[in-house]
VOGU-3710 file (C-alpha; in Angstrom, 3 decimals, decimal comma):
1> xxxxxxxxxx> 112,223/68,597/71,199  111,973/71,619/73,497  108,693/73,226/72,425  105,377/71,811/71,321  103,837/72,716/68,009  100,226/73,716/67,459  99,418/70,142/66,427  100,610/68,776/69,777  98,319/71,195/71,623  95,354/70,351/69,386
11> xxxxxxxxxx> 95,815/66,627/70,052  95,983/67,297/73,819  92,810/69,422/73,591  90,934/66,681/71,721  91,970/64,070/74,282  90,934/66,286/77,201  87,549/66,959/75,544  87,037/63,243/74,992  87,824/62,439/78,641  85,865/65,231/80,353
21> xxxxxxxxxx> 83,259/66,264/77,795  82,372/69,789/76,778  79,666/70,273/79,421  81,955/69,506/82,302  84,719/71,716/80,846  82,198/74,572/80,483  81,101/74,142/84,090  84,686/74,126/85,310  85,387/77,299/83,319  82,320/79,010/84,811
31> xxxxxxxxxx> 83,338/77,990/88,347  86,882/79,198/87,802  85,642/82,542/86,431  83,333/83,009/89,401  86,178/82,291/91,827  88,452/84,828/90,146  85,651/87,413/90,122  85,002/86,819/93,841  88,684/87,136/94,627  88,894/90,478/92,795
41> xxxxxxxxxx> 85,822/91,801/94,649  87,332/90,762/97,966  90,588/92,538/97,162  88,640/95,744/96,260  86,671/95,586/99,521  89,836/95,017/101,530  91,574/98,002/100,018  88,499/100,207/100,564  88,447/99,280/104,259  92,158/99,995/104,612
51> xxxxxxxxxx> 91,749/103,454/103,060  89,134/104,779/105,489  86,752/102,173/106,720  86,133/101,023/110,248  89,149/99,638/112,083  91,657/101,508/109,947  95,042/102,321/111,446  95,373/105,900/112,747  97,262/108,360/110,637  100,686/109,396/111,904
61> xxxxxxxxxx> 100,919/113,155/112,365  104,601/113,430/113,132  104,145/114,433/116,791  106,313/112,853/119,458  104,786/111,631/122,701  107,100/111,478/125,680  106,629/109,274/128,700  108,312/106,702/130,869  107,930/102,963/131,161  106,993/101,509/134,521
71> xxxxxxx> 106,722/97,924/135,655  103,393/96,318/135,086  101,543/95,710/138,339  99,113/92,886/138,715  95,638/93,783/139,864  94,071/91,609/142,524  90,574/90,566/141,668
//
């Protein structure tokens, strides 16, 4: 009772095709594929920007900067 056989999946597929129709299923598949493709392109663009594009974080050189913290003074405008 734990797993479905191939016949169970074929019956489910036939019922789904009868409810939605092949044209609607094809359109849904195309839309899903386009969404996945767009997501992958966005991830590639994001990683390219992080590697050296504008607004990238500065590289750490290992130098230490010394200084002291003072109280913040409010400017009068």
